[in-house]
C-alpha positions in Angstrom: 124.3 147.9 95.5 121.8 150.4 94.2 124.6 152.1 92.3 125.7 148.9 90.7 122.1 148.0 89.7 121.6 151.4 88.2 124.8 151.2 86.2 124.0 147.7 85.0 120.5 148.8 83.9 121.9 151.7 82.0 124.5 149.5 80.3 121.8 147.0 79.3 119.7 149.8 77.9 122.6 151.0 75.9 123.3 147.5 74.5 119.6 147.1 73.7 119.6 150.4 71.7 122.8 149.3 69.8 121.2 145.9 69.0 118.0 147.5 67.8 120.0 149.8 65.5 122.0 146.9 64.2 118.9 144.9 63.6 117.5 147.8 61.5 120.6 147.8 59.2 120.2 145.4 56.4 123.1 147.1 54.6 121.4 146.0 51.4 123.1 148.6 49.1 126.5 148.2 50.7 126.4 144.4 50.4 125.1 144.6 46.8 128.1 146.8 45.9 130.6 144.5 47.5 129.0 141.4 45.9 128.8 143.0 42.5 132.4 144.3 42.8 131.4 147.7 41.5 129.7 150.9 42.7 127.3 152.9 40.6 127.6 156.6 41.4 125.2 159.3 40.1 127.1 162.4 39.0 126.4 165.5 37.0 127.4 165.6 33.3 126.5 169.2 32.6 128.0 171.2 35.4 131.6 172.0 34.7 134.0 171.7 36.5 132.2 169.4 39.1 130.9 167.0 36.5 130.9 167.2 32.7 131.9 165.4 29.6 135.4 166.0 28.1 136.0 166.4 24.4 136.2 162.6 24.0 132.9 162.1 25.9 134.4 160.9 29.2 132.8 162.1 32.4 135.3 164.2 34.3 135.4 166.8 37.1 135.9 167.3 40.8 133.0 165.1 41.9 134.0 162.4 39.5 137.4 162.3 41.2 135.7 162.0 44.5 133.6 159.1 43.2 136.9 157.4 42.0 138.4 157.8 45.4 135.3 156.2 47.0 135.6 153.2 44.7 139.3 152.9 45.3 138.8 152.9 49.1 136.0 150.3 48.8 138.2 148.1 46.5 135.6 148.0 43.7 135.2 149.2 40.1 133.4 152.5 39.4 130.4 153.0 37.1 129.2 156.5 36.5 125.6 157.4 35.7 124.7 160.9 34.6 121.9 162.5 36.7 120.1 165.8 36.8 118.7 167.9 39.6 115.2 166.7 38.7 116.0 162.9 39.0 119.1 162.4 41.2 117.2 161.6 44.4 114.7 159.4 42.5 117.6 157.4 40.9 118.9 156.7 44.4 115.5 155.8 45.8 114.8 153.4 42.9 118.2 151.7 43.2 119.4 152.9 39.8 122.5 154.2 41.6 124.2 153.2 44.8 125.6 156.6 45.8 124.9 160.2 44.6 127.5 162.9 44.4 125.8 165.6 42.3 126.0 169.2 43.5 123.0 168.8 45.8 122.4 171.3 48.5 121.7 169.9 52.0 118.1 170.6 53.0 115.7 169.2 55.6 113.2 168.1 53.0 115.8 166.2 51.1 116.9 164.4 54.3 113.5 162.9 54.4 114.1 161.2 51.0 117.7 160.2 50.8 120.5 159.4 53.3 122.5 162.6 53.7 125.5 162.2 55.9 128.0 164.8 57.1 130.4 166.6 57.3 129.2 168.3 54.1 131.9 168.3 51.4 131.3 171.7 49.7 129.1 174.7 49.8 127.7 177.4 47.5 126.1 180.8 48.0 125.3 184.2 46.6 128.0 186.0 44.5 128.4 188.2 41.4 129.8 187.7 37.9 131.3 191.1 37.0 133.7 192.6 34.4 137.3 192.8 35.7 137.8 196.5 34.7 135.1 197.5 37.2 137.3 196.3 40.0 134.4 195.6 42.3 135.4 194.3 45.8 132.5 195.1 48.1 128.8 194.4 48.0 128.1 198.0 49.0 129.4 199.1 45.6 126.1 197.7 44.1 124.0 200.4 45.8 121.7 202.1 43.2 123.5 200.3 40.4 121.8 198.0 37.8 122.4 194.3 38.5 121.2 191.5 36.3 119.4 188.5 37.7 117.2 185.5 36.8 113.5 185.8 37.5 112.4 184.1 40.6 115.9 183.6 42.1 116.1 184.4 45.8 119.5 186.0 45.2 117.7 189.0 43.7 115.9 189.9 46.9 119.1 189.5 48.9 121.1 192.1 47.0 118.1 194.4 46.7 117.3 194.5 50.4 120.8 194.3 51.8 122.7 196.5 49.3 120.1 198.6 47.5 121.0 197.2 44.0 118.5 197.8 41.2 117.7 194.3 39.9 116.9 193.8 36.2 115.4 190.3 36.1 115.4 188.1 33.0 113.6 184.9 32.1 116.7 182.8 32.0 120.4 182.8 32.9 121.4 183.1 29.2 119.4 186.3 28.7 120.7 187.8 32.0 124.4 187.0 31.1 124.0 188.4 27.6 122.6 191.6 29.1 125.8 191.7 31.3 127.9 191.4 28.1 125.9 194.2 26.6 126.7 196.4 29.6 123.1 196.8 30.6 124.2 196.0 34.2 127.4 195.9 36.2 127.1 192.3 37.3 125.0 189.1 37.3 124.0 187.9 40.7 123.6 184.2 41.1 124.9 181.0 42.8 128.7 181.1 43.1 129.1 177.5 42.0 127.3 178.3 38.7 129.5 181.4 38.3 132.6 179.4 38.9 131.5 177.0 36.2 131.1 179.9 33.8 134.6 181.2 34.7 136.1 177.7 34.2 134.5 177.4 30.8 137.0 179.8 29.2 134.2 181.9 27.8 134.3 184.6 30.5 138.0 185.5 30.6 137.3 189.2 31.0 135.0 188.6 34.0 135.5 187.6 37.6 133.7 186.7 40.8 135.0 189.5 43.1 132.7 189.4 46.1 132.9 187.4 49.2 130.3 184.6 49.0 127.3 185.1 51.3 124.5 182.8 52.6 126.5 179.6 52.2 124.4 176.5 51.6 126.3 173.2 52.2 126.4 170.5 49.6 125.6 166.9 50.4 126.3 163.5 49.0 123.8 160.7 49.7 123.4 157.0 50.2 120.0 155.2 50.3 117.9 156.6 53.2 117.8 153.3 55.1 121.6 153.1 55.2 122.3 156.6 56.5 123.2 155.3 59.9 124.5 151.9 58.8 127.8 150.7 57.2 127.4 152.7 54.0 126.5 156.0 55.7 129.2 155.7 58.3 131.7 154.9 55.5 130.8 157.9 53.5 130.8 160.1 56.5 134.4 159.0 57.1 135.3 159.6 53.5 134.2 163.2 53.8 135.9 163.7 57.1 139.2 162.5 55.7 138.8 164.6 52.5 138.7 167.6 54.7 141.4 166.5 57.1 144.0 165.7 54.5 143.2 168.5 52.2 142.0 166.4 49.3 139.1 168.7 48.5 141.3 171.8 48.6 143.7 170.1 46.1 140.8 169.1 43.9 139.7 172.8 43.8 143.1 173.7 42.5 143.2 170.8 40.0 139.9 171.8 38.4 140.5 175.6 38.4 137.9 176.4 41.0 138.2 179.6 42.8 139.3 178.7 46.4 136.5 178.8 48.9 136.8 179.9 52.5 134.5 176.9 53.4 137.0 174.3 52.4 140.0 176.1 53.9 138.0 176.4 57.2 137.0 172.7 57.2 140.6 171.6 56.6 141.7 173.7 59.5 138.8 172.4 61.6 139.5 168.7 61.0 143.3 168.7 60.8 145.4 166.6 63.1 146.1 168.8 66.2 149.6 167.3 66.3 150.5 168.1 62.7 152.7 171.0 62.0 
């Protein structure tokens, strides 16, 4: 009898917790989207190939394709709103957008502001833009060599301390990359997603990103914070899981000319159906 009472008490406690969680879920944004018949997604318009404007002014890119898939799965129309790193979370907080997919790194402080859900869909880290003729393959090749960087970027300290590179820091990316073109350094150390954007632009055909990316920092999409553990958050978590499972993100990398990442390959292997061949 004591065992039965204990089990009953535990079950009632569990149901109470579920009810409390359900009561906290107004699902306001989700319901608004479904009633409106359209979802407003904040995306980048200046970060090729993840989100940028084509020659005819249309927003295109890998993350735009992801937003289209979300709208299709929800059965609603898609409206895209350009956002920047400085305002993307505020737009979501203020209800100007319903969902944000905009090259945002997943950080603890950001989880306090917006509803970040996993599994993370992408990642970026430290890499190098270098001339192809140098045939660099290993970080150790940077030891005692001049490497261009942007002032204040934490990547500079990484390559200095780990690999003994001699960093030449410039005020901005443009100046650092021009110095690379002028052969004042053997490479430009920065975020690999930014370097991939340069390589996809067609302006750096004689350059490559030869190193293995280090210090990966996962990217996160976000729903309103109050809906992280509600219908909207659960739905977007499922979307990301399936993008990894069925290889959607790997295929989008290929479509948009993005250098394949070990992260996406690993996530596809991690989430694949164990019965699939």
